[in-house]
Every structure is written in C-alpha cells, then in structure tokens.
C-alpha positions, -999 to 999 in steps of 0.1 A, spaced: 645 849 598 613 849 591 619 877 558 641 851 549 611 826 549 589 849 532 610 856 502 618 818 500 582 815 497 572 841 473 600 830 452 583 795 449 554 811 440 565 830 414 584 801 405 551 777 400 526 810 377 553 809 353 559 773 349 527 757 359 508 751 323 478 763 341 490 796 344 507 793 305 497 822 277 476 801 261 474 811 223 444 805 194 457 792 162 428 806 136 432 785 110 412 787 70 402 759 47 385 761 16 376 730 14 345 720 30 346 701 68 321 670 58 351 660 35 385 640 42 404 670 46 379 690 62 379 654 91 412 649 96 420 688 101 395 691 128 411 657 144 445 676 136 431 711 158 422 686 185 455 667 188 472 698 189 452 711 218 457 675 240 494 677 233 500 708 242 475 708 273 454 733 258 480 761 251 476 760 215 440 762 206 436 757 172 401 767 155 391 760 119 367 776 92 362 756 67 342 758 34 367 793 23 342 814 52 377 831 54 373 841 20 396 824 -10 432 817 -9 444 851 -20 424 866 7 433 838 29 472 846 22 466 882 29 451 872 63 480 852 71 504 884 61 484 906 85 484 880 110 443 882 111 448 846 104 479 823 116 474 795 91 456 779 59 451 749 35 462 757 -1 459 745 -35 491 745 -55 483 781 -69 475 794 -39 513 778 -27 526 792 -58 524 832 -46 545 822 -22 566 799 -38 565 795 -81 590 764 -78 560 744 -65 545 745 -97 562 725 -113 549 698 -97 519 707 -120 535 705 -151 509 693 -176 526 651 -183 555 657 -170 550 633 -134 534 600 -147 523 584 -113 526 581 -79 557 564 -76 575 591 -98 555 615 -76 562 601 -45 604 602 -58 600 638 -64 590 650 -33 612 630 -10 642 647 -31 623 681 -33 606 692 -1 632 701 18 638 732 -9 606 738 -8 603 737 31 633 760 32 619 785 8 587 784 25 608 796 57 630 824 36 591 835 28 583 839 63 558 807 61 562 768 77 548 738 55 528 718 83 518 693 55 517 687 18 493 664 9 488 644 -29 453 650 -36 446 630 -66 447 634 -103 437 652 -130 420 642 -155 406 658 -193 368 648 -192 351 656 -223 321 654 -244 337 625 -268 359 601 -267 398 616 -264 427 596 -272 449 612 -285 465 654 -280 447 663 -316 414 651 -304 413 671 -273 427 702 -296 394 700 -316 375 706 -287 363 734 -263 390 731 -235 375 749 -200 405 759 -179 401 771 -147 407 811 -141 429 805 -109 456 782 -127 476 809 -147 505 788 -157 482 758 -167 458 777 -189 497 794 -210 508 759 -209 477 748 -224 477 777 -251 511 767 -258 497 732 -270 472 741 -294 438 737 -273 412 759 -276 415 771 -241 382 785 -224 384 799 -193 355 794 -168 354 791 -131 347 762 -111 310 770 -100 302 779 -138 315 742 -153 279 727 -154 266 757 -172 296 763 -200 292 724 -208 250 724 -212 256 757 -229 283 745 -253 308 769 -243 328 743 -238 331 703 -250 361 694 -222 379 705 -191 403 688 -167 390 684 -133 401 657 -101 374 629 -107 362 636 -69 359 674 -82 339 657 -111 312 636 -93 306 661 -65 298 690 -90 283 663 -115 298 677 -144 305 642 -157 271 640 -171 275 660 -196 315 653 -200 304 614 -197 347 605 -211 375 605 -190 408 596 -204 431 574 -180 457 594 -188 467 619 -160 473 654 -167 491 661 -138 490 654 -95 471 678 -74 487 693 -52 478 711 -14 495 721 18 490 736 50 508 771 60 512 786 91 530 823 91 566 818 110 557 845 135 528 822 150 557 791 147 577 805 169 555 816 197 548 782 203 574 767 225 598 746 214 593 713 237 561 710 219 568 713 185 582 680 178 556 664 187 530 694 170 543 682 136 544 641 140 509 650 140 509 669 111 527 640 96 496 617 105 472 640 93 486 639 56 490 606 55 451 604 69 444 626 42 463 613 18 447 572 20 415 587 23 417 609 -12 431 576 -29 398 556 -14 379 585 -25 391 590 -61 387 554 -67 349 552 -56 343 584 -71 353 572 -103 332 533 -96 301 558 -89 303 580 -120 306 547 -145 275 532 -128 260 564 -133 270 564 -169 309 571 -173 326 562 -198 368 552 -190 385 556 -227 413 536 -218 445 540 -235 470 517 -245 506 525 -239 516 539 -272 488 563 -273 496 572 -234 531 574 -247 519 597 -274 509 625 -247 542 624 -233 560 632 -269 538 655 -285 538 678 -247 575 671 -247 579 695 -277 567 728 -267 596 723 -234 612 753 -247 585 776 -248 572 771 -213 602 764 -196 635 786 -218 657 810 -215 633 840 -221 600 842 -203 593 810 -190 561 802 -179 571 778 -150 600 781 -129 629 768 -151 660 763 -133 636 738 -105 618 716 -140 649 707 -146 656 700 -114 624 674 -116 634 670 -147 666 651 -141 651 633 -109 627 619 -132 652 608 -154 677 594 -132 642 577 -118 628 560 -147 669 547 -163 673 526 -122 633 512 -126 640 500 -161 671 485 -150 652 469 -118 624 454 -147 
C-alpha cells in the first residue's frame, strides 16, 4: 500500500515539474534592429519584447540589440541563418535577400498612395508570408515606413528636371540604382553616411530619401527642395527564423502574433505622424515643397511607364516579373473601381 502511495506521489511530482511554468524551459530571443532605440520603431520593439515576456509568463525572453549594434542587414541575416540571432528588423533591401518579390513594392512610381498600398498589401501579404516560410523565416510584422521623395538643390517638377542633376542613390539598393539608370538619370551611388558631404562637395545635386531621414541627417539644408510626387513606399519588417518559432509553445503563438499586429499598427501610426512633423519642421527651416499639378504628377507616371519592358521584360528583369504583373493587375482593378466610385 505504501509503495502504491509513493508511486502516485512520484507521478504527481513529475507532472508538476513538467507542466509548471516555473520549471518550464526559458528561451531567449535575440532581436537585432538597425533602428535607434529612441525612435518609434525602437520604442515599439521594446514594448513588444515586454509583451512577449508577459504573454509567455517569462518563458520567452526577448533581448533587443538596437541601432545596428549587431551589424548591418546582411550581417544580421547571416546571424539569423546560423541561429546566433533569432529575429531581426529589415528594410525592403534586407527582405529582398530572402524573397526578391518584395522589391516590386518599391518599384518607382508604381504604387501611388496609401490606399493603393493598403490594397496591394492586403492581397499579397499571405503569399509573401508563405514564401518567407519556404525559405525558413516567419514574418512577425510588415510595416509601412513612409514614402520616399526626391530632394534636390533646385526645384524638380518633371523627370527631365531630375535628369539634368547628379542623382544620389544608395549602394544598398542595387535594383533601384539599375532602375534609375534605365530611366536616364545621372546616378551617383552614395552611402547613407556620406550624403551630406556629397551634397556639400557638389558630387550630387539631388537624392531620394524619406522625409524623416532627410530631417534626421540634415541633408534638407542643402537639398532644400522636395517634390510632392512619391517615388515609392518604404517598407520594413521583423523576421524570426523558423527554428526558433517552432520552439515556442503553440498555445502562446496566437497571442504573440496579436501583439505583433498591435506593434505593427503602433509603428505605422507613429511613423505617419513623425513624417508629417518632419516635413513641417523642415519647412520652418527653409525647405521648399514643390507642389506638382495633377498633370505634372501624371507626367512622372507616364514617363516611367515607358521603361517597363526594360525593367521587367523577359530577358534579365531587374524586378521580379511575375510578381510585378500581379501587383500591376491589382492596381489596375483597384483604380478602375475607384474611378467608378467617383
């Protein structure tokens, strides 16, 4: 009888150790971000880390390395693949190394405003998520990080205005560099940290930037004209390697993903407000906003449409051909419906 009681007690003790959160195996998720901590991105990621800890009762401890301290996007990607890091914040350029389809979202002058971007993302995100999974990654968030604009020393209202200027582009944006060359611009690749010096030395006379970045690095003091036409949306996202995602208990995953959705919305709202504030601040300090007429805006769209075959043609397309035409079809359908509603 005593032996039977001892066995039952031993069984209950083992069961307690197995199911109790106190004795559950803790796991650490190291997340690398290229964004400084004192930004909407950085602050929201800190809150997300705290949320994950709360939701999992401390079983998932997320540690955030802000401000590029873990390396640039290519280095972080390598560390994710080797599981030395488990998650990371990436721009379109970093995401492009996993699924090249994503760069179609940044195809110049293809997507024209927030509503069009909403519709495209609503239709293509499930497929992009699936492609990420096929390559060993889970998308925790997709984030719209504002719009890229043309900043220049002299007013730019037409494509030919820009073609007359030395146009600074990023070394990390090879597809965009190629595209702008195809468009006939005088492309001068310049590192982000060199933009201000390149403007001072007249190595470049125009560049494309988000308003937030132009305000932050003070390039608007020299390139003090901003055209109102948007070049492309600026995308970002948080990825986790699948090996780590599989280790997280399934019972927590719905709540963890819901926390990611909240962080995604929070970041997007903060960035939209910050972009508006950045433009207002730059205007107070000398930025001239060159307002384009509808006819001038249409000229940009028509001019760049002429180069479609060279960017997504059958032979060596610069952007993913199949995905480009899928996005174009979505936009054609959406614009047709919008015109009917008007």
